[in-house]
N, C-alpha and C positions, 0 to 999 in steps of 0.2 A: 367381644368380638370375635370370629369365628377363625380361621385358616383361610378358609374360601372367599368369607366375605372379603378378608384384606386381600385377596388373588386377583380379585376381580375389583378393589378399588383400582389396585396397582395395573389394569389392563384398563381403566377408565381412565387416568393417572397419561398410561404412553398412548391413548388414543386422543386424548387431549394436546399432549405435545406436537403428535403429528399432525394435525388437524393447523395447528396452527402455521405452520410451515406449508400446507397443502393451499391455505386459504393466501398468505402471503407470493406464492410464488404464483397462484390463478391469479391473484386480485393485478397485477404488475403486467401477468398477461392479457387482463380484461381491457387494462389501459394505454398498455401499447397503439394496438388499431388507432386510438382517437386522436391518441397525443406523441405518438413514436416512438423509437427505444430511444431512450434519451438518461443521461446519465438520473438526469430531477424525476423519471419516476421509479429508479428503484431505492434511489434516496428516500424519497416520501415514502415508500413502499417500507422499507426497511425502519424509520423515525415512527410510522402510525403503528408496525408490531410493536417498537419498542414502547411510545409510550403508552398503548394500550395496555401491552402486558405489566410497568409497570402499575397502572392504575387497580389495572385487576387484582394484584397481588396483593395491596392495602385491601382494595373490596374483599377478598377473598378472607382475607384475614377477620376484618370486622366481621363481614357473616357466620365466619365458623363461629366467633365469641358469641354472636347474637344468637343462633339460630346452630347450636352444636349436634344434632342430629344429619344422620347422613342424606334425609328429606331433601335438604336445601341444595346438596350437591348436586343433586338425580334432579333437579326443578334448574338450575341452571343449565345442566348438559341438554334439558330440553327448550330452555330457550333460547341457547345459542342453536341450535339447528335451526329453531325458528326461523333468526337472523340471518342464518345464510340459508336456506333456501329464498330466501329472499331479493340475494347480492345479481343470480344473473336478472331478473325479473327490472330490479332498479337500476340497473348499470348504463344502460343506454340511453333511458331520455333527461337522467342526470346529467350525465355526459355531455350530451347535446349541450344541457343547461346553462355546464360551465364553460359551452365556448366562449364568449361572451368576457372572460376573464383574462386575466397573464395567466401564462405557460406554466409558470413554475408554481401558482396560485392554484387554478384553475386544479394540477394534480394532485397539488398537499389535499385541497379542498374536494377531491372526487377518492381519494386514501382515505379520510378520516370518516367521512359520511357511511360509503358504502361498508367498510371493514372493521370501523376500530368498533363498535357494538359485539361483533362476534367475536372479537380478540382478546379484547376488555374479558368478556365471559369467559373465556377459555383460561386465561387469567387468575381465574379465581379457584382453577381447580385444583391445580398445586397446593399451595397455602390451607386448601379446603380439606385436601387430601390429610396435612401432615396431622391437622388437628383430630382427627378422626384417628390416626394411626397411632398419635403417640399417646404412651403407655404408661410410661415413668419419666420421671425428669431425668434421670441418672443417661439416658441413652437419648435423650433428643439430639445432639451432634450426629449421633448415626443413622437415627430414622430422617433426620431432613436433610442429609445429605445422601441418602438410600433413593429416597422420592425424589428428588429433586435429579438425580443421577437418571434416574428412570424415564423421566420425563423430555431430560434431551436429549434420550437414544430415540425416544418417539419421534423428537424435531427433526434426529438423523436417519431415522425410515421413510418420515413425511416427506422430506427431503427429496431426498436419492429417489422413492417412487415416484413420487408425482415428475422428478426432471428427466427419469431414463423411462421412468413407463408407462404412464398417468397421462402426458399431455401429447406425446405423440401417438396414442392409440386411441384415446377417450376425445367427444367434445367439454369444453370448459363447463358447458349448464349440466354435463352425465356426470361428470364428477364432483359438482357442488350439491347435486339432489342426492348422489352415493353418500359424502362425506356426510349431510344432514340422516338421512337415515340411518346410518351408524351410528349417530349420536342419541335419534330417538331412539335405539334399540335396546344405547346402551343406558338410559331413562330409564326405562319401561322394565326394563329385567332389571335395574336398582329397585325402583319401587316394588317389585314382586319380591325382589331376595328378601327387602328391610318391611315386605307386608306393607303397606302403607299406599299403594295403590289402590284410588279410591275411584268414584263415578266419577268426578272433575276432571280428575287429571285423563281419564280417555273423554273427558267431552272435550276440552281444551286439544287433545291434539287431535281428534276430529274437526272441529272447528278450525284451525292453521292448514290444516291438508283442503279442509273443504275450498278457504278462501284462496290459498296456492292453486287452486289446480282452476279453478274459473279463473281466475288472472290470468294463466297461461291459456285458454280456454279464449276468452272474452278480446286479451293485445292481441292487435294488428300491428304487425311488423312498420315501420315506417318507406313510407314511397321515397324512392332516390331520385326526383323528377322521371328524367327518360332513363334512366339508369340501369342494366340488364349483367344481373349477376349472370356467366357462362360458369363460373367454377370458386368455388372456395373451401380454403384446407386451411386446419391450423399445423403448423409444426416444430418442432423443440424451438426454431428459429424465429418463429414471427405466424400469422394472420397472414397468410395471404386467398387473393382474389382476385378473379381475371371479369373486368366489364366491358359492356360496351354503352356509350352515349355520346348522340351528336354528331355519331361517322369516326368514331374515337373506338378502338379497344386499349385498356392497358391492362398491364400488371402494378397491383397494388399487395405492399408487403410495410405490415402495420400500421396505412394505413395511407402509406406514402407510395408516389409511384415510382416504380423501377424504369418502364419504359410502358413505349408507344406504339401503336400502329394506324394508322389511318385506311380505313378499309377504301379501298378498291383505288389506290394511287397505287402509284409507284413502289414497292417495297422501301427502291433504294434512293427518294427522293428528298434524302436530306441535305444532298450539297445544294441544287435546285433553291431550298425555301430554308437553306442556312445552319442547319440546325445544328445542335452539338455533337451529335453522332459525323458532323462533317470535319467540323474541326479536328477532331480528333485522327479519324481514317484520312488528313490532309497529311499524316505524316510518310504517307508511300508518296505528297509531292517533292517531300525533301530529300526521302531515302530510296529513291524507283526500285532499286535491286533484294528491297527489304524480303526475303521468301520465310523469314519464320516470327509469328506472332505468341508470345504469352499472353494470358485476358488475365486480370484477376478479377472476378461477377460477370456473371454471365446474364444476367436479365431475360429480355427477350428474345437473346441473342441476336439481335440485327446485324453487330460491330463481326460480330465470328462470323456470321453469316457471307458479310460483305468479302472480310480479309479472305472468307474459303474461295472463296467467285474469282478472284484476282489469283488463286492457283498458290496463294501463303497457308503453308503451314501455320497451324490456329492451335494451340494446346489453350485451355481452361483450368481455372484454379476456384471452384463455385460451391460455399457450402455447405447450400442445400440441398439432397438429392430431390428435394421437388421440383427445383424450378427450374432445372432439365427439361421433369418430364410435360412442365406445363409452356415450357420453351418450344417443346418439338411441336405438340398440340395446336398452342394456341397463336404459335408467332414464324409459323415459318420454322425453327431450327431444326438447321438439319444436322443429328448426333456423329457423323461420322464423320467429319470434318478435321478431327486433331482429338489427341489422346484430353480424357477428363478429369480435373484431382481433383477430389473432394476434402474438402478439412478448409478451415480457414487459410485467410492469404496469404499472411507472414510466415504461419508454418509453412506452408506449402511449399512458398519461394524457397523458404530455406533448406527443406528437402534436395530439391532442384538443384541450387549453387552446391553442395555437398554430393551432387552428381555429374561435378561440372557442365553440367546443362547450361545454353548458348544463347540468346534469342536477339534478331534484328531488333524488336519493339517489346515492349512491356506496356499494357494500356491497364490504368489500375479505376474503376469504374465499379466498385464495392461499396453498398449503404443500403444498410437493412431496412433504414427508414430513416426520417427528416433528419439523422444525426448522422456526425461527419464521422469516419472510421478514422479515430485519432491514434491506434497504433500504424496504421497503414501509410501515414505524412508527417515521420519523423526522420532522424538523421539518419538513425540506425536502422530505419526502412529502405532508406533512398541509396543508404550504403550497401544492405543484400542486396537491393534491383543492380544496382550497378556490377554487380559480380556476378549477374548472370546476362548480364548485356555484350555483344558485340563490339568492339573499342569505340565504335560512332554508332550504336545504337540509339535509340529514340525509346525516351519514357512519355508516356501521354499521362493526364491526372485531369478526370472530370468531376467538377464537385459545384454543388449549390451555395451559390455566396452572393456577398454585394462589393461594391466597388466604392462604396460611399458610406458614409457616418460608424459608429462603431464596428461594425459584425466587417470593415475591413480591415482589420486587423486580421483579417483570417487567413486572406489571397495573397497581403505581407509577408504574414508569418513561412508561409509554404513557400512562395517565392525566393524568401532570406532562403531557409532551410536548403530547396531547389541546389541556391548560387554557392553554397557552402560546400554539395559534391558535384555539381558539374561545369563542365567553361561555360555555355551557352543554356538558358531558358529564354523562352519566352511564354505570352499572357494573354490569353483573348478572351474579351466580354462577349459572349455568343449574343445575346439582343443587350447593344447597350440605352437602349429605350424603357427597360425595365431596371427598377431599382435590383430586383433581387434576381439572378438569375445563373444560366450556366454557366462556370467559367472553367477555362481550358489552358493548362498547361502542359508544353512541349518543352523537354530538359534532353542533352545530350553533350556529349564531348566534341564534338565534333558540328560545325556550322549546319545551322539551321534554319537557312533561306531558300527558298522554293529551288529546284533545279528544273530550269526550264530547255536541256536538252533530249528531257528524257521525258516522256507524257505516256503515263500508265494507267492513271485515271481516266481522261480522256483528252479529245484533241487538243495540241498542244494551245490552240488559240483558246479554247475551251479553260485549260488549266488557268493559263495567263488569267482571265477573264475573273475564276473564280480563288486566282490566289491574291488578288487586288482586294478584292471584297472580303476576304480573308487579312489583310494587311489592314483593312478601313477598324476591324474592331481590337488589332493590337494594342494592348496597354501596358507593355511593358513600360515605358520609358514614364507612367503612370509610379508606377509601383513605391508605393514609399518605404522606409525602413521596418524591416519589422522580427518579432522576435525568433529565436533559432531552435528550432522547437524537436526535442528530445523522446527520450521512453520515460526521464525524470521529470519534465515538465513540459505538458499539453493543455495551455486551455481554451483551446481551438470549439468544444462544444459548451464552455460559455457563452464566448462571446458570441459565437454564433447565433443563440436566438433568438433576436430579431427576423433570420431569417427562417426561423424552423419558423417561428409566429405565422409569416409572411405565407407559407409556403402550402403550411395550417389553411390558412383562410381560404388560399386559390384551392383547392381539391376541395374542399367542404361544398363552396361555390359551384365548382362544375360538378363536381357528382354527386352532393346530396350528404348534408351530416349525420342522418339517419344511415346510409350506407356504410358509413365509415367506422363505425362505434356499436353497429350488429353484434350481437354475442352468440358465436358458435354451439 
């Protein structure tokens, strides 16, 4: 084998290592819009990747012994490229079909069916390359170690390139096509290098390309009922869609609703309709003197805009810059109402705490998908929030949860953790007629009773009526004993699985399953 041929094999090995991580990261991005950004998606993708590579290593060793020439390696590259091409076509209909199963099983099944074959084939590349490059038994250790190091460096490069550059700048479908084409080119180049490129090889490639492009041309995107997509983009933090249906405009992040806007109705009708925003902003009925609020999570900007209309200095921590532009364009958010800090909610909160910033209220309403942000709901996080509140400042938290069944452990645990840091805590079940709905927590060192002498939101008579309506939703007295949530132990994502499943089914029913699983 010539030096050039060896160098070519190292390039193939480097690219195969990179391709593994590209598939793993993009695989999670494909699954997120349909099954949410949960720990189970990442656990499934990592498990599928490791399982496929393990099998691939074994199969690669057997193939290398059975077909010792380099042609077998290049056929493997060609086959892996073919399977990669079909991932974005098969993903949507298959995930629609798996929606009938339990969440964890559906996620694992999706990962296995969609990604295991190309990952398995890529896993065969390393042992095959070892066989081809091994010349002397005395240098087995050095040769094997070097080749595995090259493969791992390729995986490192693929991880950084995909996470930092490809996903933020290109469509997922385009990345898969480019990856497949690169593998095709490497395979064809390898055949030409060893002079075994035959007519049947060209015929196979041509047939694959023809089938693929026919599928693209004749595949019709699924309809989502009366739903219209106004905007769609994919950012490093997830797939974002703005959709309209049945008089509702909604912001969806990875398939989960972040904000609603009732078209043609008053933008701040959440008091009349007792929406969760009304429960959160009711903190002004407790502290009418509030003049500064920090919000962790912007969403459509409804609550931030409302606070600003009351003359309150409203600052926001938002992790995704794209959300800000979408809130401005589609949900009437005015960015001039206060400072916006870009970054993770907890990290930015600590920076503000170090700067000795103080707020009369902090609102935590930051959810990228169905999953709860565990790191924002721990004793340590509440301690940081307390450090940014004025002496009688109010913390408001909104979650999707349940007060009955095993999932009730989540609000009980959050309540217990809040009680460990704040003197007073109130809990509201926003829509008690539903098993799964918004649950709002208010916490403070001062009293959480409604202030009846100063009426800021509405007239005193209206505020009295509204306060009575909220009191009927107060379930503080029903809260049971809960686990103290810490950075070291916080199982609420596991406990909240029934909630994820219920919300997912509601969203699919309302917006249409094809819309949520559609790959950009």
